Structures are given as structure tokens and as C-alpha cells.
N, C-alpha and C positions, 0 to 999 in steps of 0.2 A: 520879247519883239519889238521892245525900245530900247535894249541894248543895241540891239543889231542897228536902228536906225541909226544912233546916234553913233555907234561907229561906221557910217559914211555908207551901207547898204542900201539904199531906200529901194534901188531899180530891179532888186530880187525881190523883196520883200512882198509884192502884188503876183508871183505864180503861184497859182494852186496850193502843186505839190509842195512848195514850199512851206505854204501854208499849213499845208495836212503836217509836216514833218515838224513844226513847231509847237502847233497843235498837242500832238502824240505825245513827245516830247515831255511837254508840260504837263500833262494828262499820268504820266507814268511818277514823274516826282511829285507831282499833287498825293496819290497813291501814297506814297513811301514819306510824305512831308511827319505825320503823328508820332513817326517810330522814333526813339532811342536809339542810338547807333547799336547798343546790344541788342534790340529787339529784330536789327535791320541785318545782322550779322550773326544770328542762329538758326539753325538748320536742324528741322527737328526731322527727318527721316531723309535715309540716301536717296528718296524718288522728287524729292522739295530741294530748292535751294536758297538761300537768302536773299532775304528783299536788294539788298547791296549787290550780290551778285549780281541778281534780276539788270538793275541798275546801269551797271557796269557791264554785261553781255552785250545788251543790246546795243550801247556805245561801242564796244569792240568791232560790232558787225559792219558800223556805219564805217571806222575809220578803215578798218581792213578792205574790204570791200570796196570801197568810195572812194574813200583819199588817199588809201597807199597806193590804188590800182588803178586810178585813175587822176589822180593831181602829183603831175613832174615832180621832182623835190620838196614832195611833204615827208617832215619827219614826225616819227609815233610820238607819242605824249609820252609814252612811259616803256622802256624795253623790257618790264617786265612782265607788261597787263598781256601780251596773249597767250605766256603760259596760264596767266592769273583766273582769265576770259575766256578763252576758246572753251564751244561747250562740247563738239563729239567729231569737228571735221580735223578729218585725217589727214588732209591734206593741208593744215595749217602746222602739222604738228605736235611737240608734246603738250600734254595740259594736265593742269588738278584733274585728279580723279572726281567724280560725283560727287561723290561719299565723302569727298573732304570743305568740300565748298564752304563748312561751318567752320570751318580751321583760319579763314582769312580773315585774320585780326587787325591786318594792315593790308591795303589803306585803308583810312577810315571814310566815313560817311562821309564827311566833307570834302577827301579830296578826288572822291568818286566823282560830286557833283561838278566840281572843278574840272575834272577829266569829259564830263558830259556839257558841260560850256565850252571849254576848248572846242571839240567836234563839229558843237552846234554852230560855233559862228565859224568853222574853217571852211566848213560845207555850205554856210549862206555865203560868205565870201568869195569861195571859189563858183557859184552859180551857174553865171555865165560861161564861164571857161571849161564845163563839166558834158560829154559828151551824151548822147542820147543813151547808150549802154549804162552810164553813168545813174543815170537819170530813169532805167528801167530797175538797178539793184535798189535806188534809193525807196525805189516804189515796195517793191518787196522788202525792204528792211522795214517799209512803216506797218504792212503786217506783219510782221517775222516782231516788232515791238507789242503789238495789239494782241499777240498771242502772248506775253514776256507778260502785257498787265491782268491779265486773265491768271495766267500761273502767279505772281503775286499775289493777289485775289488767296485763292488755293492753298496756296502753300501759306500765307499768314494765317489765315482759319486754323489751319491743322498745328501751326506753332504755338498759337495761344490758346488752342484747347489741349495741349500737349505740356504746355506749360504747368508748373505745380500753382498756380495760382488763377491759372484761367482768366486771365485779367485781358480786357482791350481796350485799346485806344479811341473807339469809338460808342457811341450813346448807344445802349439798350433799342430794338427796333419792336415796337408796340405794333399791333393788328388785331382787327375784329375775326372775331370766330364763328362759321358758320354752323347752325345746327340743320340743316337740312344736308342729306346724303344724296346729290346728285345721280339719275340712270346714266349709266355708259351710255352713248348710241353707238350704232355702228354705218359705214360710210363702207358701202358697194363698190367694187370696183371690178372692172370688166377684164375679160382677159383682151391680149392683145400684145403686140411690136411696139414699143415706146424706144426710146432714143432718151438718153443721160448720158451725165460727164457734162463740160461746159465746151464751149466754142466760139467763136464771133470774139468781137475785141474785149477791153476790157482786164482787169489783174483778175489772174488764177492761177493757186498752185500748181506746177505740175504735175501734183498727181490727180489732180481733178480731170485730166483731160488725158484722149483725146475723146470727143462724145462719139458714143457708139449704141446699137441697138440691145433689146434684151427683152426676151419675151417671157411674156406675166402670165403665169394660168389667175381665175377668176379669184379673186379676195376681198377682204374688207378692212381698213382700219377703224380703231379706237378714235372716236369723235375728240377724244380729249387724251391726255395724262392718267396714269394712274395717281391715286390722291393718298395720303397720310394714312388717312383715316382707313383706306381700304386697304394699306399696306398692312395696319396692324389686325385688322381682321386675319390677313395670314402668317402674324407671328400666333394670334388666339388661335389659329387651327393649325397649332404647331408646325409652320409650316418651316424653319429653320430645323425639324428635328426629323424627318420625316425625310430618307435616302432616295425614296421613291421619285421627288421633285427631282434630283439633283443630276446633274453630270458628275460625273466619276471625279473627275478635277476638282467642281466645285465642292462635293460634298466633303472631300481631305483636305479643304481649303478651312470650311467651315470646323468643321470636327479638330483642326491644328489651332485654327487662329480664335475658336472661342465666339464664332460669330452668331450671335444673338437677334440683331437688328441693324440698323440704317447705321451708317458713322452718324456719330456724334447725335446718338440717341441716349436719354438715361431714361430712368424709370425714377417716377415722381415718390411723393413719401406715402400712396398708396397700393403702392406695388405696381402700377402700369405702366406703361411706355407714355410719358408725357412732359417731356423734353426734350428742346433740340442745343446742341448750340452752334450759335452762329457767329458773325463776327460783330454781333453786340453784344457776344457773351450768349449766357443762358437765357433762355423764357420757354412758354407751353408752346407744345406743339400746334400749329396751324393744322386742325385736320381736314379742310377743304381745300389749304395746296398741295402744288405735285410733290411727293414722293421724291427724295434728293437724297446723293451721296452712299447708291446703290453700285455694286459690282455686275460683270454683265452676270457672276456666276448667279449673283441674286435675280438678278433681272428674268433670267430665262425659269430660275425655279418658280419665281413669282406667277411670268407667263402662262406654264404647266400647270400649275395650280389652278388657276383662272379658266382652265380651259383653254386657253388661247396659245400663242407663237410671239415671237419678236417679229416687226418686221424685216424683209431682207432689204439690202440697202435700195437694190432698183424700185420696190416697191413703194419707198417713202420717198424718194427724190422725185420719181413721176408723180405721186399724190400732189409733192409740195411746189414744183414748178409753177405753178398758176400762183400761190400765194404770195403775198407781200414780206419778204425777209426782213425789213426794218421793223417790223411790226414785235409787239412782247415785250416782255422787259429784257434789259440788258442794262450794260455799264453804261452809266451817261456821264458819269461824274464821281469824284474819291466820296468815298463813304462805303456804310454796309450796305449788302445786297442782298437778297433772297427772292427764292420763286414766289410769283404771285399764284391764287387763287384763279380758279377759271369762273368769268363772271358768264358762262351761259351765251348761248347763240344757237346758229344752225352751222351744219360742216365742218370740217376740221379748223380744230381749233389750235393753238399751244405749240405750234409746229417751229415755233422760230422763235427766241427766248429763253425763259424760265429754267430749262434743263437741257442738257445735252440728252436724245434719246437715243438710246443702245438698238444696235440691226444685230440681225443673226451674221449680219458678211463679217468676211474676214477682210483686212486691211490689205489687198495688192493690187496692184496694176490692172488699170484697166486695158483691156485689149489697145495692143500699138501702143501702150505706154515706151516713154525712152525718157529718163533721165537728163538733164543738164550735163553738159562738161565741166569738169571740176568743181572745186571745193562747195560750190551751190549746189552741183548736184547730188551732195549727201544729204538735204535737208529733210529729204520726204522718203526716197526710192530703198534707200535699206533699210530704213525701219519697217520694210512690208514680210516680218514674219511672227508670227503668234499674237498677232493685237488685230481686235475687230474696231469697226468703222459705227460711231456715232453722228450724228446728226443733229440741225438747228440750231445750236449756239446756245449757251445760258445766260444767267441772268450778269454771269461774271464776264460777258463777252462783248467787248467793247458794240455797240450800235452800228451798222453798215460793216461789219467785220464777215458773216457769214451770208449765204446765197442755197439757194437748192443742191449745187456741187459741191458745196465744200465737205471735207472728210476731215473727222477728229477721229483720233485711236487711240486707245489705250489696253495696255492689256488685260486681261477678263478680270481677274483679282483687285485689281485700283478701283477706288472710290473716293480718292479724296476729291476729286474734279466735280462739281456739279452736274451729274448725271440720274437721269429719270428712266421713267419706262411707258413707252404707249402700246399699246395689245396689236395685235393682227392675227386674222383667224383664216384658213383656208375655205373656197366656200363649196 
């Protein structure tokens, strides 16, 4: 912000949206500050992207949809960058294949930081001349970059775990272990017609609209998330080896990939599943913390083993609407993150933050959903095929980013995201 003041743009600095833009841009860079150019350039799997690419892609979003389209006479920072840093927008033309992003040995991360500084400056300098529509796109871009902040955390954890030395630039995380096996309670919910989805003022993604009605039969939700201790009981009871618990595709996936535990778990010297890998490296599994990094297939199998099921999106959302969506464990700054144990209490807990919660609902448009026109309309609607909805946010989600109507979505086999389980049952 100091550089912008010195450049003669004090009038715009007081704008709340511009302040938010500058803060989140700073946080993205702070997440990547500890990384070498090599660490920022590597790609550990096709689903993940290098940190350097995230830094550039989020900048390309603002340059393309705000500066290029709404600032007359704007010239692109580099004519090659749209090809390098477009993600999936067909309307924006050719792009590097997602699985090849790790081959972007140039530009360097220093050049990417220069690109970010250029776009930050030009956007702030032009603030008073930007149209209301341009500022709507800036707000969308801020939420988009918050999503990429979580992706940076997810992708770096996978990269560090995949590397031969499994070293991380962050210090180890330590926490005390609870010896208590807390009882899971059930919160009963009555049958009725509920309204879900977003309406009214304030930013939401298009896939959260429109608000609509859904009928719910009587059901119950677990008052807390499933813990690592409970998940190890599932493992010890041959949960990963019992085909009766698994969907057909899930059983094929478990066997093809030789899945035997949540991602990032390993056995200790005693032969028990006792350690997990996080952003601070290897540590003892915190048995009272929520289980994390499990797929939809695993979540569904565990629920069946526990004599329960996964909640539907309408069940989860209607129960969560009265809860504080900013409470819980979220990404509040740079550094290692991890879900925290439930401290106990009454009623539904851990609905927001800690881990994303799988639902039994497919990611489809709400009744009456319409995607926006043009490239921006590609943001969500084109992905409504073969994926499941997750709710509530995680410890890697920036605080304030989610709400009850917020819809995350992943394919059923994916588990490098911070995803866990809350049980439901019919009454």
C-alpha cells in the first residue's frame, strides 16, 4: 500500500473493495514467500498446479476481465501470458494444458511478482475511472483469488509429500493429544419445507443461486465431525477391505490405487497407523482431530460402516443457516494449517472451517440456475457433471470466504483437498 501512496493514488486507497483487493493480493504472496523458484515451479500431479502458476493466473484474471475489458487503451503486460495462465476459459482461446503447467520453467517467480505489481498498480491507479461492472468483476476476482489461496496450500502439501526428502519450509506443528473418546450425539431435525440457496444482497457465486424450496423428511445430523480415532477403528475393522461397504466405482478405486488409509497417513514403528504428513512435515496423528483428506468414496463407505449416511446438501445447508460462518479454524495468515479437535459443547459444532464436509448431493444447478453470458459464465456451470458438493470450508479456506449456501465440488476419488465427514441418518 505504501508504494501506491507514494505513486500519488491516495484517493482510491480508502475504498473498502480496493483495500480488500490489496490485502488478499499480499496474503497470496505471503503464502508463497518461503518457496524457492524450484518449489514454486514444480507440479506433483495433473490435478495440482505450481504455486507460481497460481500467482500468475489470479493476476491474469484481473488483467483480462478488468483492465483489458474495462480500461480503454490498456496494453497487456506480456502477450504470451494469456496462453500461459488462462485456466479453462474456452472463450479466451488456447492455453497450456493443465498437466503441463509444471513445465513453465519461464517466466521466473521474480517476473511473476513483477507482473502482479504491475496489475495491482494499474488497477489501483484506474480505480476512479472503473465502471460499476468492472468493480463487480474485481469483487468476483477477489473471491476467485481466495479460492486459489486454498489451492496453493493444498497443492504445496501434495508437492512436499511427493518430493523425495518430504521437506517443508514451515516448522513442525505440535499439539497435545486427548485421551478422551468423546461420544457422538445426534441433533434431530423435523420434516418440513425449507428454503436453500442464496438470495438478497452481497456477493455469491452464480451456482449458489437461486434460492428455492426443498422438502426434507425427518433426519438427524451428528453434532461433530468424525475423528481420526474413529477412522482408525474403521481401518482396524477391515473397512478398506470389505466390498459390502463400498460403491462399485469406489471399490474399483480402492483396489486399483491400493488405498488403505486417508491420504498422508503412514504407519509408525509399531505397525499402527500413527503418523500423518502436513504442511509442517510428519507428526503423530492427532486422534481427537477431524479426519481429513478422504475421498467421497471413503466418506460414503465409512458412513455405511457406522450405520449412517452422508447428509444431503439441503439437509446440511438448512441446519447451518443459523450458524456463524466465520467461526471455526480458517486460513488467517501464512504458515502451516491443520484442522483442530472439537472442544465439546452443545448442538451442531464444526460446521464451518476445519474440514470440508462431503454431502451425498451431486453438483448440479439449482432449479432455475442460469450461467452468466461470456467467459465469466464458464466459472461454475460447465463443471456440473460427475462431481459432489462439499460444504462448510476448511482450515485452508480464508476466513469470511464461505457461507451456508457456498458450494465446493470435487470428483469422488479426489482427496488432496481438506475434506472430512459429518454423519447423518434418517429417522
